[in-house]
N, C-alpha and C positions, 0 to 999 in steps of 0.2 A: 603514866604519859601515854602508854599504848590506849588507855582507857579513853583519854582525851581527846585523842587523834581519830579513834574510832568513831566518835560522838560527832566529830567534825565531818566525817566522811559520810555518816548517816544524814546529818542535816544537809549537806550538799546535794546528796542523792534526792533528798525529798524536794529540795530547791529546784532541781533539774526537772523531776517529773512535774512538780507544779508548773513551771515555765513552759513545758512542752505540752501538757494538757490544758492549761488554762488559759495561756495566751490566745491559742486558735479559736477556743470557746469565745473569749471576749470579743475577738475579731469577726466571727460570725454573729455575736448578738448585736454589735454595732451595725454591721451590714443589714442584718434584718430589721433593725430599729430605721434606717435612712432609707432604706430602699422603698417603702410605702410612700413617703414623703417626696422621694424625688421623681416618682413614676405618677405623680397625680396628672387628670387629665388636664386641668387648666385650659388654655384657648388654643386654637389651631391658629398657625401661621398662614395657612392656606385657605382660600375662599373658593368653594366650588361654586361656579356660576351656573344659574339655569341655561338649559340648553336654548339657543336662540334659532328658530326655524329658518331665519333669513340665511344665516351661515352654518347651519348645521350639517350640511354635506360634505365630505372630505374630497368627493370626486367633483362636485360642483353642481350646478343647476343646467338643465337641457332645456333649449327652445327649439319646438319641432319648426323647422324651415321651409318644409315641403307642403304640400297642399294635405296630403294624408301621408302618415309613417306606419307601415304594416310592423305590427308586434308579432314576434316569432317567439314560439314555446320554449327554445333554445337558442343559445348563441351562435347559429351556424344559419348561412341562407337555404340551406337545403330542408330547414326544419318547418314543420307547419305553423299557419298563422294562427293567432291567438286573439287577436283583435286590430284594431287600428287607432292612431292619434290623429286629430285634427292639427291643422298648421296653426301655430301661435300659442299651443299649449306649452306650458312651462311644468315641469316635474323635477324633484331630487333624483339624481342618479345613485342608484342604491349599490350597483356593482357595475365593473367594467372588464370586458373580458377580451381577449384577443381573437379573431376570426380563425377558424381551424385551416384556411388558407395562407394564415400569417399576417404580421400587421402592416408589412408591405403590399402585399396581394389583396387581402380582405379587410384590413382596417378594423375596427374596434365596434363592440356592441356594448349599450349601455341598457341597465335593466330598469324598467318601469314597473312601480307597484302602487296602484292607488284603489282602495276598495275591493271590489271583487275581480277588477282587470289587473292582469300583470303580463309582462313579457319582454322581449329585448328588442332594442330599437338599433338600427344601423346607424354608425356616425356620421354618412353623408345625408342624413334626413334630419339631423340636430346640429345645433351650435351649442357649445360647452360654457357655461359663464361661471366663474368664481362665487357669484351671489344671486341670490334671486333679484335682487334690486336691479343688478346689472342686465339680467336677462329680460326683465320687464322694461327697463330704458331702452334696450334694444328693439324689444319689440314694439315699442311706442314710436321710434324713430322709423320704422320700416312702414308703420301704416299710415295711410292720407289723412 
């Protein structure tokens, strides 16, 4: 009787070892086989549209409203001139900075950069629009 009981204990121990070792192995194998199928590239639900130059700028489009607007090297009235823009010119605002005197006293500066000419334009010399189309229609409305 002891002999039969001992065999049953050995068989149960083998079953326990088999369950503890084999069950995680089967789970890992199933995961390994399912994972490549579930991670296929498939199609993307998101469509990246090409950049539209009409509405590309986050800051907007600037229209030079004065006869000439001085371009400064840095966004500060005391900095050196780097060029000038003619009235009616429309450009994309690359950056906007607060004047060192503060937004209340000094206002804002907008960065202009086209070709070899770049600099900062004072906000009193430009009007800002959400799109190039709006800037162009405003320009057309002011011209005779």
